[in-house]
C-alpha positions as CSV (number, residue, x, y, z in Angstrom):
1,X,-33.8,-6.8,14.7
2,X,-32.5,-8.1,11.4
3,X,-29.1,-7.2,10.2
4,X,-29.0,-5.0,7.1
5,X,-26.5,-5.8,4.4
6,X,-24.7,-3.2,2.3
7,X,-26.4,-4.5,-0.9
8,X,-29.9,-3.7,0.5
9,X,-28.7,-0.3,1.8
10,X,-27.4,0.5,-1.7
11,X,-31.0,0.3,-3.0
12,X,-31.8,3.5,-1.3
13,X,-29.1,5.4,-3.1
14,X,-30.5,7.7,-5.9
15,X,-29.4,5.6,-8.9
16,X,-30.2,7.4,-12.1
17,X,-30.4,10.8,-10.4
18,X,-26.8,11.1,-9.4
19,X,-23.7,9.9,-11.3
20,X,-23.4,6.1,-11.0
21,X,-19.7,6.5,-10.5
22,X,-20.2,8.8,-7.5
23,X,-22.7,6.4,-6.0
24,X,-20.6,3.3,-6.5
25,X,-17.5,5.0,-5.0
26,X,-19.3,6.2,-1.9
27,X,-21.6,3.2,-1.3
28,X,-19.5,1.7,1.6
29,X,-19.2,5.0,3.4
30,X,-22.9,5.7,3.0
31,X,-23.8,2.1,4.2
32,X,-21.8,2.6,7.4
33,X,-23.3,6.0,8.0
34,X,-26.8,4.7,7.5
35,X,-26.3,1.6,9.8
36,X,-25.0,3.9,12.5
37,X,-28.0,6.3,12.4
38,X,-31.0,4.4,11.3
39,X,-33.8,3.9,13.8
40,X,-35.4,0.5,13.9
41,X,-39.2,0.5,14.1
42,X,-41.2,-2.7,14.5
43,X,-44.2,-3.1,12.2
44,X,-46.9,-3.4,11.2
45,X,-47.7,0.2,10.8
46,X,-51.1,1.8,10.4
47,X,-52.2,1.6,6.7
48,X,-55.0,4.1,6.6
49,X,-55.2,7.6,7.8
50,X,-57.4,8.3,10.8
51,X,-60.1,11.0,10.4
52,X,-58.9,12.5,13.7
53,X,-55.4,13.2,12.1
54,X,-57.2,16.3,10.8
55,X,-55.1,16.7,7.7
56,X,-56.1,19.4,5.4
57,X,-55.2,17.6,2.3
58,X,-54.8,13.9,1.6
59,X,-52.2,12.9,-0.9
60,X,-53.5,10.2,-3.2
61,X,-52.2,6.8,-2.2
62,X,-50.6,4.9,-5.0
63,X,-49.6,1.3,-5.0
64,X,-45.8,0.7,-5.2
65,X,-45.1,4.5,-5.0
66,X,-44.0,4.6,-1.4
67,X,-41.7,7.6,-1.7
68,X,-44.3,9.7,-3.6
69,X,-46.9,8.7,-1.0
70,X,-44.7,9.6,2.0
71,X,-43.1,12.7,0.5
72,X,-46.3,14.3,-0.9
73,X,-48.3,13.7,2.4
74,X,-45.5,15.3,4.4
75,X,-45.1,18.3,2.0
76,X,-48.8,19.0,1.9
77,X,-49.2,18.8,5.7
78,X,-46.0,20.2,7.1
79,X,-45.1,20.4,9.9
80,X,-47.6,17.9,11.3
81,X,-46.6,15.0,9.1
82,X,-43.0,13.7,9.1
83,X,-41.4,12.0,6.2
84,X,-39.2,8.9,6.9
85,X,-37.0,7.2,4.5
86,X,-35.0,4.0,4.6
87,X,-35.6,0.2,4.3
88,X,-38.6,-2.0,5.0
89,X,-38.5,-5.7,5.6
90,X,-41.9,-7.1,4.7
91,X,-43.7,-10.4,4.4
92,X,-43.6,-9.9,0.6
93,X,-39.9,-9.0,0.6
94,X,-38.0,-10.5,3.5
95,X,-34.7,-9.4,2.0
96,X,-35.6,-5.8,2.4
97,X,-36.0,-2.9,0.0
98,X,-35.9,0.9,-0.1
99,X,-39.1,2.5,1.3
100,X,-40.7,5.7,2.5
101,X,-43.3,6.2,5.3
102,X,-44.7,8.8,7.6
103,X,-45.2,9.7,11.3
104,X,-48.4,11.6,12.1
105,X,-49.0,12.9,15.7
106,X,-46.6,10.2,17.1
107,X,-48.2,7.4,15.1
108,X,-46.3,5.5,12.4
109,X,-48.2,5.3,9.0
110,X,-47.2,3.3,5.9
111,X,-49.7,4.2,3.2
112,X,-48.2,1.9,0.6
113,X,-47.7,-1.5,2.3
114,X,-49.7,-3.1,5.0
115,X,-47.3,-6.0,5.7
116,X,-44.1,-4.2,6.8
117,X,-42.4,-6.2,9.6
118,X,-39.4,-4.0,10.4
119,X,-38.5,-0.5,9.2
120,X,-35.0,1.0,9.3
121,X,-34.8,4.7,8.5
122,X,-34.3,8.3,9.3
123,X,-36.5,11.3,9.5
124,X,-36.1,13.7,6.6
125,X,-36.6,17.3,7.9
126,X,-39.1,19.4,5.9
127,X,-36.4,21.9,4.9
128,X,-34.4,19.1,3.3
129,X,-37.5,17.5,1.8
130,X,-38.6,20.7,0.2
131,X,-35.2,21.6,-1.1
132,X,-34.5,18.2,-2.6
133,X,-37.9,17.9,-4.2
134,X,-37.7,21.5,-5.7
135,X,-34.5,20.6,-7.4
136,X,-35.1,16.9,-8.3
137,X,-38.8,17.2,-9.0
138,X,-39.3,13.5,-8.5
139,X,-40.0,11.2,-5.5
140,X,-36.9,9.2,-4.8
141,X,-34.9,7.9,-1.8
142,X,-33.8,10.9,0.3
143,X,-31.6,9.5,3.0
144,X,-28.5,9.5,0.6
145,X,-28.9,13.3,0.2
146,X,-28.9,13.8,4.0
147,X,-25.6,11.8,4.2
148,X,-24.1,13.7,1.2
149,X,-25.0,17.1,2.8
150,X,-23.7,16.0,6.3
151,X,-20.4,14.7,4.9
152,X,-19.8,17.8,2.8
153,X,-20.1,15.9,-0.5
154,X,-22.7,18.4,-1.6
155,X,-24.2,21.6,-0.2
156,X,-27.6,20.6,-1.5
157,X,-29.1,18.5,-4.3
158,X,-28.5,21.3,-6.8
159,X,-24.7,21.5,-6.2
160,X,-22.7,19.6,-8.9
161,X,-20.2,17.0,-7.8
162,X,-16.5,17.6,-8.1
163,X,-13.4,15.5,-7.2
164,X,-12.2,18.2,-4.7
165,X,-15.6,18.3,-2.9
166,X,-15.5,14.6,-1.9
167,X,-11.8,13.8,-1.7
168,X,-12.1,13.5,2.1
169,X,-14.4,10.5,1.8
170,X,-12.2,8.5,-0.4
171,X,-13.0,9.5,-4.0
172,X,-10.5,8.1,-6.5
173,X,-10.2,9.9,-9.8
């Protein structure tokens, strides 16, 4: 298992969707939380869906749109398809980068890349996936939202940030 550095973990924070100040001030806390909870899965994963997966709808697979691929497949085929979010270390990117993938009937599936070597991530429950997507309306890294909800930073993706809400995790005005 390769060691994840905080810089790579910061790539899965929702830059541009949440205040950059909030993200930069919470990056270290989030990185520690992620490293303590992320599951390591050895690749490569299955690249194509099996016919016997029996999914009613197939999300279109788009190159370089991993979060959209993973999230739409999970939403359209809940609860049979799980959405996973985190970091992939691949032959094309040995440093690692943010990534999304799925688990279908116990089998790991990465519909975007076929050369993933090691995956570090967390399962995004359907209730959280649907709530975040309904508010944000875009495919993006979701793991940060799980951390923010767990730590009390936000009640959900639609709740605005305030100094009082995240003082307990070291926010500096």
